[in-house]
C-alpha positions in Angstrom: -30.2 13.7 9.0 -29.6 13.9 5.2 -28.2 10.9 3.7 -26.1 13.1 1.3 -22.4 13.0 2.0 -21.7 16.7 2.3 -24.4 17.0 5.3 -23.0 13.7 6.7 -19.6 15.2 6.8 -21.0 18.6 8.0 -22.6 16.7 11.2 -19.4 14.6 11.9 -17.2 17.5 12.0 -19.6 19.2 14.1 -19.7 16.4 16.8 -15.7 15.5 16.5 -14.0 18.5 15.0 -11.9 18.5 11.9 -9.1 15.9 12.6 -8.9 13.0 9.9 -6.4 10.3 10.6 -4.6 8.9 7.7 -3.7 5.4 7.3 -0.3 5.3 5.7 1.2 1.8 6.6 4.7 2.8 5.0 7.8 0.4 5.4 9.3 2.6 8.1 6.3 3.1 10.2 5.5 -0.8 10.0 9.2 -1.4 11.4 8.6 1.2 14.0 5.5 -0.5 15.2 7.1 -3.9 15.2 5.0 -5.3 12.2 6.2 -7.2 9.2 6.7 -5.3 5.7 3.8 -7.3 4.2 0.0 -7.7 3.8 -0.4 -9.2 7.5 1.6 -6.2 8.7 -0.3 -3.4 6.9 -3.8 -5.3 8.0 -2.8 -5.2 11.4 -1.5 -1.5 11.3 -4.9 -0.7 9.6 -7.1 -2.4 12.1 -5.1 -1.0 15.3 -5.5 2.6 13.8 -9.2 2.1 13.1 -9.6 0.9 16.9 -7.8 4.0 18.0 -9.7 6.4 15.7 -13.2 5.0 16.5 -15.4 7.3 18.5 -12.4 9.9 18.7 -12.7 11.6 15.2 -15.1 11.9 12.2 -13.1 10.3 9.4 -10.2 8.2 8.4 -8.4 8.3 5.2 -6.7 5.1 4.1 -3.9 5.5 1.3 -4.4 2.9 -1.0 -0.9 2.6 -2.6 0.5 1.1 0.7 -1.9 -1.6 0.5 -1.9 -2.1 -3.3 1.9 -2.7 -3.1 1.3 -6.3 -1.8 -1.0 -7.3 -4.6 -4.3 -9.2 -3.8 -3.5 -9.9 -0.5 -2.7 -6.2 0.1 -5.9 -5.3 -1.4 -7.6 -8.2 0.8 -6.2 -6.3 3.8 -7.3 -2.9 2.9 -11.0 -4.5 2.5 -10.6 -5.6 5.9 -9.5 -2.2 7.2 -12.2 -0.3 5.2 -15.0 -2.5 6.7 -13.8 -2.2 10.1 -13.7 1.7 9.7 -17.1 1.9 8.4 -18.6 -0.7 11.0 -17.0 1.9 13.7 -19.2 4.7 12.2 -16.2 6.3 10.9 -16.4 8.1 7.5 -13.9 6.7 5.2 -12.1 8.4 2.4 -10.3 6.0 0.1 -7.2 8.1 -1.1 -7.0 6.3 -4.6 -6.7 9.7 -6.6 -8.5 7.9 -9.5 -9.2 9.6 -12.9 -10.0 8.4 -16.4 -12.8 8.8 -18.9 -16.0 7.1 -19.8 -16.7 3.8 -18.7 -13.2 3.5 -17.1 -13.9 6.1 -14.5 -17.3 4.7 -14.1 -16.1 1.3 -13.0 -13.3 2.9 -10.7 -16.4 4.7 -9.2 -18.2 1.5 -9.0 -15.3 -0.2 -6.9 -15.3 2.3 -4.4 -18.8 3.9 -4.2 -21.0 0.9 -4.5 -22.9 0.0 -1.4 -21.8 -4.0 -0.7 -18.6 -3.4 -2.8 -15.5 -5.2 -1.1 -13.7 -1.8 -1.4 -16.8 0.5 -0.4 -15.9 3.5 1.2 -17.8 6.7 2.0 -15.8 9.1 -0.5 -12.9 8.8 -3.1 -10.3 11.2 -4.1 -10.3 11.9 -7.9 -8.0 13.8 -10.5 -9.9 16.2 -13.0 -7.0 16.7 -15.2 -8.6 14.7 -17.8 -11.3 17.4 -17.7 -14.0 17.7 -15.0 -16.6 16.4 -17.2 -14.7 12.9 -17.6 -15.7 12.6 -13.7 -19.4 12.9 -14.3 -19.9 9.0 -13.8 -18.3 9.2 -10.4 -20.3 12.3 -9.5 -23.6 10.7 -10.5 -22.9 7.4 -8.6 -21.8 9.2 -5.5 -25.0 11.3 -5.6 -27.2 8.0 -6.3 -25.5 6.3 -3.3 -25.0 9.2 -0.9 -21.3 8.9 -1.2 -18.6 11.8 -1.8 -15.7 12.5 -3.9 -12.8 14.8 -3.3 -11.6 16.5 -6.6 -7.8 17.4 -6.7 -7.9 21.1 -7.0 -4.8 22.8 -5.3 -2.0 20.4 -3.8 0.9 21.6 -2.1 3.3 19.6 -4.0 5.6 22.0 -5.8 5.6 19.5 -9.0 1.8 21.0 -9.2 2.5 24.6 -9.2 2.9 25.0 -13.3 0.1 23.0 -14.2 -2.8 24.0 -11.5 -1.8 27.8 -11.6 -1.8 27.9 -15.3 -4.1 30.5 -16.6 -7.0 29.2 -18.8 -8.9 30.9 -21.6 -11.4 32.4 -19.1 -8.8 34.1 -17.1 -8.9 31.5 -14.2 -6.3 29.2 -13.1 -6.5 25.9 -13.8 -7.3 25.1 -10.0 -9.8 28.2 -9.7 -11.7 26.5 -13.1 -11.6 22.9 -11.2 -13.5 24.6 -8.2 -15.9 26.5 -10.3 -17.0 23.6 -12.4 -17.5 21.3 -9.4 -19.2 23.9 -7.4 -21.6 24.4 -10.2 -22.4 20.7 -9.9 -22.8 20.8 -6.3 -25.3 24.2 -6.6 -27.5 22.0 -9.2 -28.1 19.1 -6.4 -27.7 20.8 -3.1 -30.6 22.1 -1.3 -30.7 25.8 0.0 -28.1 25.7 3.1 -26.8 22.2 2.2 -23.4 21.5 1.9 -22.4 20.2 -1.4 -21.3 16.4 -1.4 -18.5 17.0 -4.2 -15.6 18.4 -2.1 -12.0 19.7 -2.8 -8.4 18.4 -1.9 -6.7 21.8 -1.3 -3.3 21.6 0.6 -2.9 23.2 3.9 0.2 24.9 2.9 -1.3 26.4 -0.4 -1.5 29.9 -0.8 -5.1 30.7 -2.1 -4.1 34.2 -4.0 -1.4 32.6 -5.7 -3.1 29.5 -6.5 -6.2 31.5 -7.9 -8.7 30.4 -5.7 -11.5 32.0 -3.6 -14.1 31.2 -0.9 -16.9 29.2 -3.0 -20.4 28.4 -2.7 -22.1 25.9 -1.9 -20.0 25.2 1.0 -18.5 21.6 0.4 -15.9 19.5 2.4 -12.4 20.4 2.0 -9.8 17.6 2.4 -6.9 19.4 3.7 -3.5 17.4 3.5 -0.2 19.5 4.9 -1.3 19.3 8.6 1.1 17.9 10.9 4.5 16.4 9.7 3.9 18.9 6.8 4.2 21.9 9.1 0.3 23.3 9.4 -1.1 23.1 13.0 -4.3 23.4 14.5 -3.7 26.8 15.0 -3.2 27.7 11.6 -6.7 26.3 10.7 -8.7 29.8 10.6 -5.8 31.6 9.5 -5.0 29.6 6.2 -8.9 28.9 5.2 -10.5 31.8 6.6 -14.2 31.6 6.0 -14.0 28.2 4.5 -12.6 26.9 7.7 -15.6 25.2 9.2 -15.6 22.9 6.1 -11.9 21.8 6.4 -11.1 18.1 7.2 -7.7 18.4 8.5 -5.6 15.3 7.5 -2.5 13.9 9.7 -0.7 10.8 9.3 2.9 10.7 10.1 2.8 13.3 13.0 0.1 10.9 14.6 1.2 7.3 13.5 4.6 8.2 14.5 3.7 7.8 18.2 3.4 4.1 17.8 0.7 1.7 18.6 1.1 2.0 22.5 0.4 5.8 22.3 -1.8 6.0 19.6 -5.0 6.5 21.3 -3.7 9.2 23.6 -2.0 11.0 20.6 -5.4 10.9 18.4 -7.2 12.0 21.7 -5.0 15.0 22.3 -4.6 16.1 18.8 -8.6 15.9 18.2 -9.2 18.1 21.0 -6.8 20.9 19.9 -8.7 21.0 16.4 -12.0 20.8 18.3 -11.0 23.9 20.5 -10.2 25.9 17.3 -13.2 24.8 15.6 -15.6 25.9 18.4 -13.6 28.9 19.0 
């Protein structure tokens, strides 16, 4: 099997289906789980979620902010969760949304994408709004180590519409331009028929026509928040993503985590089966 991230995702989705379990230990969920609102609580929450997800889904997505709020102890807790998830053969997307220029962006990438790093993940979410070229250090490091990045392209939060749907000098929307620039990098690296390793964040509730985005090639993974509590369902997968639906990673957090620790395995199992049925239809 290829060591490139895009092909690893492709194989994982075929085996387990599209569901990605978010690890979002915010205060209300910690209380509902009977856990303290501190670094120990987020560590226990994360490790329990990893244990429930292992072998049932392809990917997990820890939201970095919920760990960082507790400072160094929270980051140490996150390191344990990341390591446990990778040891369980889950693909781990660190949802950190990093974005900067030059050596600063390079060191963000090194923190998350370097093998053996305390924060090592399989992929990192990044922001292109300082220019896609500013992310080249992250792209290069990801390619070197068989890692991935997910570039924010068309998010579902209403505050983003004015920026992401603005029309550039080339007549494309900002979202469309980002996808085009990143896809060109994928095309330069991926062999014929391979998936690119630089994926996109495209919200499950985004209207592609209004966002000015279209099916793209090479195929690359699409991280799609918006399933579950935000309204999209497994049945919406084909409708919303059409010819790109096989590449979708459907991220759910609250809708699964809200089941509580006693029902987490059953909830993940049932939800994963729903997605797998749609994916294989």
